[in-house]
C-alpha positions as CSV (number, residue, x, y, z in Angstrom):
1,M,-25.5,-47.0,-26.7
2,A,-22.8,-48.4,-24.6
3,E,-24.6,-47.7,-21.3
4,G,-27.3,-50.1,-21.9
5,L,-25.2,-52.6,-23.6
6,L,-22.6,-52.5,-20.5
7,R,-25.9,-52.4,-18.3
8,H,-27.4,-55.3,-20.3
9,L,-24.5,-57.2,-19.8
10,L,-23.5,-56.5,-15.9
11,L,-27.3,-57.5,-15.1
12,Q,-27.3,-61.3,-16.5
13,T,-23.9,-61.6,-13.8
14,D,-24.8,-61.8,-9.8
15,Q,-22.1,-58.6,-10.1
16,G,-24.3,-56.2,-11.7
17,S,-25.3,-54.3,-9.2
18,E,-21.8,-54.0,-7.5
19,F,-21.0,-51.2,-10.1
20,T,-21.9,-47.7,-11.0
21,I,-22.2,-47.1,-15.0
22,T,-22.8,-43.8,-16.5
23,S,-22.4,-42.2,-19.8
24,A,-21.0,-39.1,-21.4
25,G,-20.2,-37.7,-24.6
26,T,-17.0,-35.7,-26.0
27,R,-18.9,-34.2,-28.6
28,V,-22.5,-33.6,-27.2
29,R,-25.0,-32.3,-28.9
30,N,-28.1,-32.9,-27.7
31,I,-27.7,-32.4,-23.8
32,G,-30.1,-33.5,-22.2
33,G,-31.6,-35.6,-24.8
34,P,-32.6,-39.0,-25.3
35,P,-30.3,-41.6,-27.5
36,D,-30.9,-41.5,-31.3
37,P,-33.6,-43.2,-32.9
38,Q,-31.3,-45.4,-34.8
39,A,-29.4,-46.2,-31.7
40,Q,-32.7,-46.6,-30.2
41,A,-33.5,-49.3,-32.5
42,E,-30.3,-51.1,-32.9
43,A,-30.1,-51.7,-29.3
44,N,-33.7,-52.8,-30.0
45,T,-33.1,-55.9,-31.8
46,R,-30.9,-56.7,-29.1
47,G,-33.3,-56.4,-26.7
48,I,-31.5,-53.6,-24.5
49,D,-33.9,-50.7,-24.1
50,I,-31.8,-47.0,-24.1
51,S,-35.5,-44.6,-24.3
52,N,-34.5,-43.7,-20.9
53,L,-30.8,-43.0,-21.0
54,R,-30.0,-39.2,-21.5
55,S,-27.1,-37.2,-23.0
56,R,-24.1,-35.2,-21.4
57,Q,-20.7,-33.7,-21.8
58,A,-18.3,-35.9,-20.4
59,S,-15.9,-33.5,-17.7
60,A,-12.4,-33.7,-16.3
61,D,-14.5,-34.6,-12.9
62,D,-15.5,-38.2,-14.7
63,V,-12.0,-38.7,-15.5
64,A,-10.7,-38.1,-12.2
65,N,-13.4,-39.5,-10.3
66,Y,-14.2,-43.0,-12.1
67,D,-11.7,-46.1,-11.7
68,L,-12.0,-47.4,-15.6
69,L,-13.3,-45.4,-18.7
70,L,-14.5,-47.6,-22.0
71,T,-15.1,-45.6,-24.9
72,M,-15.9,-46.7,-28.5
73,D,-13.2,-44.8,-30.2
74,E,-9.4,-43.7,-30.4
75,A,-10.3,-40.6,-30.4
76,T,-12.8,-40.4,-28.0
77,R,-10.7,-42.0,-25.4
78,L,-8.2,-39.1,-26.7
79,D,-10.7,-36.7,-25.9
80,L,-10.9,-37.7,-22.3
81,L,-7.3,-37.6,-21.7
82,A,-6.9,-34.3,-22.6
83,L,-9.9,-33.3,-20.4
84,A,-8.1,-33.5,-17.4
85,P,-4.1,-34.6,-18.3
86,D,-3.5,-34.3,-14.6
87,A,-5.5,-37.8,-14.3
88,A,-4.2,-39.0,-17.4
89,H,-2.7,-42.4,-15.0
90,R,-6.5,-43.4,-14.4
91,S,-7.7,-46.3,-16.3
92,V,-8.6,-45.2,-19.8
93,C,-9.1,-48.0,-22.1
94,S,-11.0,-47.9,-25.8
95,L,-13.4,-50.1,-25.2
96,I,-13.7,-53.0,-28.1
97,L,-17.3,-54.8,-29.1
98,P,-17.6,-58.2,-29.8
99,R,-17.8,-58.7,-33.3
100,D,-21.6,-60.1,-33.0
101,M,-22.4,-56.8,-32.4
102,D,-21.0,-55.1,-35.0
């Protein structure tokens, strides 16, 4: 859902095409599967279609190669750092959703 939200927000700006956006989980149950139906329904209420997204497992390469990693919570941030401790100098941040998005 985070990938869909970020894509949606960036496409509303003139800089949307300047970014590579991808999503990966640290505790993926259904690799290659679509988003949870509840997540899709929630995104749809905000005009965001995430039905084409597919889940994948985060990797050490993700941590080492991306400039900015946004997480939905602290546990996921720590999981990412543990994947590639030598790449901990990379920008890994927790994403705080605006109040109107919760």
